[in-house]
RODRENMAR-144844 format. One record per residue (C-alpha): residue in three letters; x, y, z; residue number from 1. Coordinates in steps of 0.25 Angstrom, whole numbers, plus 2048, in hexadecimal, padded with zeros to 3 digits. Each point is the difference from the previous one (the first is absolute). Layout:
// RODRENMAR-144844
<r:Ala; x:X; y:Y; z:Z; k:NUM>
...
This chain:
// RODRENMAR-144844
<r:Met; x:B2A; y:E2B; z:398; k:1>
<r:Trp; x:7F2; y:803; z:804; k:2>
<r:Glu; x:7FD; y:7F3; z:806; k:3>
<r:Leu; x:803; y:804; z:80E; k:4>
<r:Tyr; x:7F6; y:80C; z:7FF; k:5>
<r:Asp; x:7F5; y:7F8; z:7F9; k:6>
<r:Glu; x:801; y:7F6; z:80B; k:7>
<r:Leu; x:7FE; y:80B; z:80B; k:8>
<r:Ile; x:7F5; y:806; z:7F8; k:9>
<r:Ala; x:7F8; y:7F3; z:7FD; k:10>
<r:Ala; x:7FF; y:7FD; z:80F; k:11>
<r:Val; x:7F8; y:80D; z:802; k:12>
<r:Pro; x:7F1; y:7FD; z:800; k:13>
<r:Ala; x:7F9; y:807; z:7F5; k:14>
<r:Glu; x:7F4; y:803; z:808; k:15>
<r:Ile; x:807; y:809; z:80B; k:16>
<r:Arg; x:7FE; y:80F; z:7FD; k:17>
<r:Val; x:809; y:80C; z:803; k:18>
<r:Ala; x:7FA; y:809; z:80A; k:19>
<r:Glu; x:80C; y:80A; z:800; k:20>
<r:Ala; x:80D; y:803; z:7F9; k:21>
<r:Ile; x:809; y:80B; z:804; k:22>
<r:Thr; x:80E; y:804; z:7F9; k:23>
<r:Gly; x:807; y:808; z:80B; k:24>
<r:Lys; x:80E; y:807; z:800; k:25>
<r:Tyr; x:807; y:7F4; z:806; k:26>
<r:Trp; x:7F6; y:7F4; z:800; k:27>
<r:Thr; x:7F5; y:7FB; z:7F7; k:28>
<r:Phe; x:7F4; y:7FA; z:808; k:29>
<r:Val; x:7F4; y:7F7; z:7FB; k:30>
<r:Arg; x:7F5; y:7FB; z:809; k:31>
<r:Thr; x:7F5; y:7F6; z:7FC; k:32>
<r:Glu; x:7F1; y:800; z:803; k:33>
<r:Asp; x:802; y:7F3; z:809; k:34>
<r:Gly; x:80B; y:808; z:809; k:35>
<r:Gly; x:80D; y:7FB; z:7F9; k:36>
<r:Ala; x:80B; y:80B; z:7FE; k:37>
<r:Gly; x:80D; y:800; z:7FA; k:38>
<r:Leu; x:80C; y:80A; z:7FE; k:39>
<r:Ala; x:80B; y:802; z:7F6; k:40>
<r:Met; x:80A; y:80B; z:7FF; k:41>
<r:Thr; x:7FC; y:80B; z:7F7; k:42>
<r:Leu; x:809; y:802; z:7F3; k:43>
<r:Asp; x:7FD; y:80D; z:7F9; k:44>
<r:Lys; x:80B; y:800; z:7F6; k:45>
<r:Pro; x:7FC; y:804; z:7F2; k:46>
<r:Thr; x:7FF; y:7F3; z:7F8; k:47>
<r:Arg; x:7F5; y:7FB; z:7F6; k:48>
<r:Pro; x:7F3; y:808; z:7FF; k:49>
<r:Arg; x:7F5; y:7FC; z:80A; k:50>
<r:Thr; x:7F5; y:7F8; z:7FB; k:51>
<r:Leu; x:7F8; y:7FE; z:80D; k:52>
<r:Thr; x:7F7; y:80C; z:800; k:53>
<r:Lys; x:7F2; y:7FB; z:805; k:54>
<r:Asn; x:7FC; y:801; z:80E; k:55>
<r:Met; x:805; y:7F3; z:807; k:56>
<r:Thr; x:7F5; y:800; z:80B; k:57>
<r:Gly; x:7F8; y:7F3; z:7FD; k:58>
<r:Met; x:80A; y:7FB; z:7F6; k:59>
<r:Ser; x:804; y:7F1; z:801; k:60>
<r:Leu; x:80C; y:7FF; z:809; k:61>
<r:Arg; x:806; y:7F5; z:7F6; k:62>
<r:Glu; x:7FE; y:80A; z:7F4; k:63>
<r:Leu; x:808; y:80B; z:808; k:64>
<r:Ala; x:80A; y:7F5; z:804; k:65>
<r:Thr; x:803; y:7FE; z:7F1; k:66>
<r:Phe; x:806; y:80E; z:800; k:67>
<r:Ser; x:80C; y:7FB; z:808; k:68>
<r:Lys; x:805; y:7FD; z:7F2; k:69>
<r:Ser; x:7FF; y:80E; z:7FB; k:70>
<r:Trp; x:80D; y:808; z:7FC; k:71>
<r:Asn; x:7F9; y:80C; z:806; k:72>
<r:Phe; x:806; y:7FE; z:80E; k:73>
<r:Glu; x:7F5; y:808; z:807; k:74>
<r:Glu; x:7F6; y:7F6; z:7FA; k:75>
<r:Ala; x:809; y:7F5; z:803; k:76>
<r:Ala; x:800; y:804; z:80F; k:77>
<r:Leu; x:7F1; y:800; z:800; k:78>
<r:Gly; x:800; y:7F2; z:7FA; k:79>
<r:Leu; x:80A; y:7FB; z:80A; k:80>
<r:Ala; x:7F8; y:806; z:80C; k:81>
<r:Ala; x:7F4; y:7F9; z:7FA; k:82>
<r:Ile; x:807; y:7F3; z:800; k:83>
<r:Asn; x:804; y:803; z:80F; k:84>
<r:Ala; x:7F2; y:803; z:804; k:85>
<r:Trp; x:7FD; y:7F1; z:7FD; k:86>
<r:Trp; x:80D; y:7F9; z:804; k:87>
<r:Asn; x:803; y:808; z:80C; k:88>
<r:Ala; x:7F2; y:801; z:806; k:89>
<r:Pro; x:801; y:7FB; z:80F; k:90>
<r:Glu; x:7F6; y:7F4; z:7FD; k:91>
<r:Arg; x:808; y:7FA; z:7F5; k:92>
<r:Lys; x:807; y:7F4; z:804; k:93>
<r:Ala; x:80E; y:805; z:7FD; k:94>
<r:Ala; x:7FE; y:80D; z:808; k:95>
<r:Ser; x:7FA; y:7F9; z:80C; k:96>
<r:Leu; x:80C; y:7F6; z:801; k:97>
<r:Ser; x:80B; y:80B; z:7FE; k:98>
<r:Leu; x:809; y:803; z:80B; k:99>
<r:Asp; x:7FE; y:80E; z:806; k:100>
<r:Ile; x:80E; y:807; z:801; k:101>
<r:Gly; x:7FB; y:80C; z:808; k:102>
<r:Asp; x:809; y:80C; z:7FE; k:103>
<r:Asp; x:80B; y:7F8; z:7F9; k:104>
<r:Asp; x:803; y:803; z:7F2; k:105>
<r:Ser; x:805; y:7F5; z:7F6; k:106>
<r:Phe; x:80F; y:803; z:803; k:107>
<r:Ser; x:7FF; y:800; z:80F; k:108>
<r:Phe; x:7F8; y:7F3; z:7FF; k:109>
<r:Trp; x:80A; y:7F9; z:7F7; k:110>
<r:Arg; x:80D; y:807; z:807; k:111>
<r:Lys; x:805; y:7F3; z:807; k:112>
<r:Arg; x:7FE; y:7F8; z:7F3; k:113>
<r:Val; x:808; y:809; z:7F7; k:114>
<r:Ser; x:80B; y:802; z:809; k:115>
<r:Gly; x:80D; y:7FD; z:7F9; k:116>
<r:Lys; x:7F9; y:7FE; z:7F3; k:117>
<r:Lys; x:800; y:807; z:7F2; k:118>
<r:Val; x:7F3; y:808; z:7FF; k:119>
<r:Ala; x:7FA; y:808; z:7F5; k:120>
<r:Val; x:7F5; y:80A; z:802; k:121>
<r:Ile; x:7F8; y:805; z:7F4; k:122>
<r:Gly; x:7FC; y:80E; z:804; k:123>
<r:His; x:807; y:809; z:80B; k:124>
<r:Phe; x:7F7; y:7FE; z:80C; k:125>
<r:Pro; x:801; y:80B; z:80B; k:126>
<r:Tyr; x:80B; y:7FE; z:80A; k:127>
<r:Leu; x:804; y:7F3; z:7F9; k:128>
<r:Glu; x:80F; y:801; z:803; k:129>
<r:Asn; x:7FD; y:802; z:80F; k:130>
<r:Lys; x:7F7; y:7F4; z:800; k:131>
<r:Ile; x:809; y:7F5; z:7F9; k:132>
<r:Gly; x:80C; y:807; z:7FA; k:133>
<r:Asp; x:809; y:7FD; z:80C; k:134>
<r:Ile; x:7FE; y:7F1; z:800; k:135>
<r:Cys; x:7FF; y:7FC; z:7F1; k:136>
<r:Asp; x:806; y:802; z:7F2; k:137>
<r:Leu; x:7F5; y:80A; z:7FC; k:138>
<r:Ser; x:7FE; y:804; z:7F2; k:139>
<r:Ile; x:7F5; y:80A; z:7FD; k:140>
<r:Leu; x:7FA; y:801; z:7F2; k:141>
<r:Glu; x:7F8; y:80D; z:7FD; k:142>
<r:Lys; x:7FA; y:806; z:7F4; k:143>
<r:Arg; x:805; y:80E; z:805; k:144>
<r:Pro; x:80D; y:7FC; z:807; k:145>
<r:Val; x:806; y:808; z:80B; k:146>
<r:Glu; x:80E; y:7FF; z:805; k:147>
<r:Asn; x:804; y:7F1; z:802; k:148>
<r:Asp; x:7F4; y:7FB; z:7F8; k:149>
<r:Phe; x:801; y:7F7; z:7F4; k:150>
<r:Pro; x:7F7; y:804; z:7F4; k:151>
<r:Asp; x:7F4; y:7F7; z:7FE; k:152>
<r:Ser; x:806; y:7FA; z:7F4; k:153>
<r:Ala; x:80B; y:7FA; z:808; k:154>
<r:Cys; x:7F5; y:7F5; z:804; k:155>
<r:Glu; x:804; y:7F8; z:7F4; k:156>
<r:Tyr; x:80E; y:7FE; z:806; k:157>
<r:Leu; x:7FE; y:801; z:80F; k:158>
<r:Leu; x:7F4; y:7F8; z:803; k:159>
<r:Pro; x:805; y:7F2; z:7FC; k:160>
<r:Glu; x:80B; y:802; z:80A; k:161>
<r:Gln; x:7F8; y:803; z:80C; k:162>
<r:Asp; x:7FC; y:7F8; z:80C; k:163>
<r:Tyr; x:7F3; y:808; z:802; k:164>
<r:Val; x:7F8; y:80A; z:7F8; k:165>
<r:Phe; x:7F6; y:80A; z:805; k:166>
<r:Ala; x:7F6; y:807; z:7F7; k:167>
<r:Thr; x:7F4; y:809; z:802; k:168>
<r:Gly; x:7F2; y:7FD; z:7FB; k:169>
<r:Val; x:802; y:80C; z:7F6; k:170>
<r:Thr; x:807; y:7F6; z:7F7; k:171>
<r:Leu; x:7F3; y:7FB; z:7FD; k:172>
<r:Ile; x:7FB; y:80E; z:7FB; k:173>
<r:Asn; x:80C; y:803; z:7F8; k:174>
<r:Lys; x:801; y:7F1; z:7FA; k:175>
<r:Thr; x:80E; y:7FD; z:804; k:176>
<r:Leu; x:7FC; y:7F5; z:80A; k:177>
<r:Pro; x:7FF; y:7F4; z:7F6; k:178>
<r:Arg; x:80F; y:803; z:7FB; k:179>
<r:Leu; x:805; y:802; z:80F; k:180>
<r:Leu; x:7FA; y:7F2; z:803; k:181>
<r:Glu; x:807; y:7FA; z:7F5; k:182>
<r:Leu; x:80D; y:806; z:804; k:183>
<r:Ser; x:7FE; y:7FC; z:80F; k:184>
<r:Arg; x:7FB; y:7F2; z:7FD; k:185>
<r:His; x:80C; y:7FA; z:808; k:186>
<r:Cys; x:7FC; y:807; z:80D; k:187>
<r:Gly; x:7F2; y:806; z:7FE; k:188>
<r:Ile; x:7FB; y:80D; z:804; k:189>
<r:Ile; x:7FA; y:807; z:80C; k:190>
<r:Leu; x:7F5; y:809; z:7FB; k:191>
<r:Ala; x:7FE; y:80C; z:80A; k:192>
<r:Gly; x:7F6; y:80B; z:803; k:193>
<r:Pro; x:7F1; y:804; z:7FF; k:194>
<r:Ser; x:800; y:7FD; z:7F1; k:195>
<r:Val; x:803; y:7F2; z:802; k:196>
<r:Pro; x:7F4; y:7F6; z:7FD; k:197>
<r:Leu; x:7FF; y:7F5; z:80A; k:198>
<r:Ala; x:7FE; y:7F6; z:7F5; k:199>
<r:Pro; x:805; y:7F2; z:801; k:200>
<r:Pro; x:802; y:7FE; z:7F1; k:201>
<r:Leu; x:80C; y:809; z:801; k:202>
<r:Phe; x:807; y:7F5; z:808; k:203>
<r:Arg; x:800; y:7F7; z:7F4; k:204>
<r:Arg; x:807; y:80B; z:7F8; k:205>
<r:Gly; x:80C; y:802; z:80A; k:206>
<r:Val; x:7FB; y:809; z:80B; k:207>
<r:Ile; x:805; y:7FB; z:80E; k:208>
<r:Asp; x:7F9; y:80A; z:809; k:209>
<r:Leu; x:7F4; y:809; z:7FD; k:210>
<r:Gln; x:802; y:80C; z:80A; k:211>
<r:Gly; x:7F3; y:808; z:7FE; k:212>
<r:Phe; x:7F5; y:808; z:807; k:213>
<r:Val; x:7F2; y:7FC; z:804; k:214>
<r:Ile; x:7F7; y:80C; z:802; k:215>
<r:Thr; x:7F6; y:7FE; z:80C; k:216>
<r:Asp; x:7FA; y:80E; z:800; k:217>
<r:Ala; x:7FD; y:804; z:7F1; k:218>
<r:Ala; x:7FA; y:80D; z:804; k:219>
<r:Lys; x:80C; y:805; z:808; k:220>
<r:Cys; x:809; y:7FB; z:7F5; k:221>
<r:Ala; x:7F8; y:808; z:7F5; k:222>
<r:Ala; x:801; y:80C; z:809; k:223>
<r:Ala; x:80F; y:7FE; z:801; k:224>
<r:Val; x:802; y:7FF; z:7F1; k:225>
<r:Leu; x:7F7; y:80C; z:7FD; k:226>
<r:Gly; x:808; y:808; z:80B; k:227>
<r:Glu; x:80D; y:7FD; z:7F9; k:228>
<r:Asp; x:806; y:7FA; z:80D; k:229>
<r:His; x:80B; y:7F6; z:7FA; k:230>
<r:Ser; x:802; y:7F8; z:80D; k:231>
<r:Gly; x:7F2; y:802; z:806; k:232>
<r:Ile; x:7FB; y:7F4; z:7F8; k:233>
<r:Phe; x:807; y:7F7; z:80A; k:234>
<r:Gly; x:7F7; y:803; z:80B; k:235>
<r:Thr; x:7F4; y:7FB; z:7F8; k:236>
<r:Gly; x:804; y:7F1; z:800; k:237>
<r:Arg; x:80B; y:7F6; z:802; k:238>
<r:Arg; x:80E; y:7FD; z:7FA; k:239>
<r:Val; x:800; y:7F1; z:7FD; k:240>
<r:Ser; x:80A; y:7F5; z:7FB; k:241>
<r:Leu; x:7FA; y:7F5; z:7F8; k:242>
<r:Thr; x:809; y:7F4; z:7FB; k:243>
<r:Lys; x:7FC; y:7F3; z:7F9; k:244>
<r:Glu; x:802; y:7F8; z:80D; k:245>
<r:Met; x:7F5; y:808; z:807; k:246>
<r:Leu; x:7F6; y:7FA; z:7F6; k:247>
<r:Glu; x:804; y:7F2; z:802; k:248>
């Protein structure tokens, strides 16, 4: 089950060092000494005790990335942000070849293609029903379901029946992505949000679109994270789409 994580971590050069690591209310941010920067959503739910206690400044980025495998989700967010500081840096090939989607989110971007289809979304994204609920057979799976949501345990029954499956990059933090990929292997998964690594190895595992975020102003992004501005991060970079075909 750890192969996916190990492949993402192994690609991070051991010599790159962490310059800054911030756990904010909504987002976790990691910046490297060579200018790379990555984000992951902050999950501060009480889980296993934290083991990452040392000062992360000067730490090997690869070492910090290994904490993506932690069952302490605050640590895991730091680990994923470290992974993204490498894979999502503007100078990486995948990031440079990605398509800038402007102010569109994943659901607006995919709206025409999901019309008339069975669509499952892991997590209740804001205003989701207004974006695609009127054009498709929409199933929303949520750990804390509200009215009309399915509980997340319904994924075992619903995902094999879908035409399209969307999931947030947070599934890498909470370790549900490997199983979700298995359940969606007939159609693939669209991974969405700033927590998503623009990592081509994910295409071999069943991801069909990486809808991530490339930070172009690391200082401004750090300030937004510290300022607890949930949406302010989007003014510090660009939303992108990366598919396997873009790399060929």
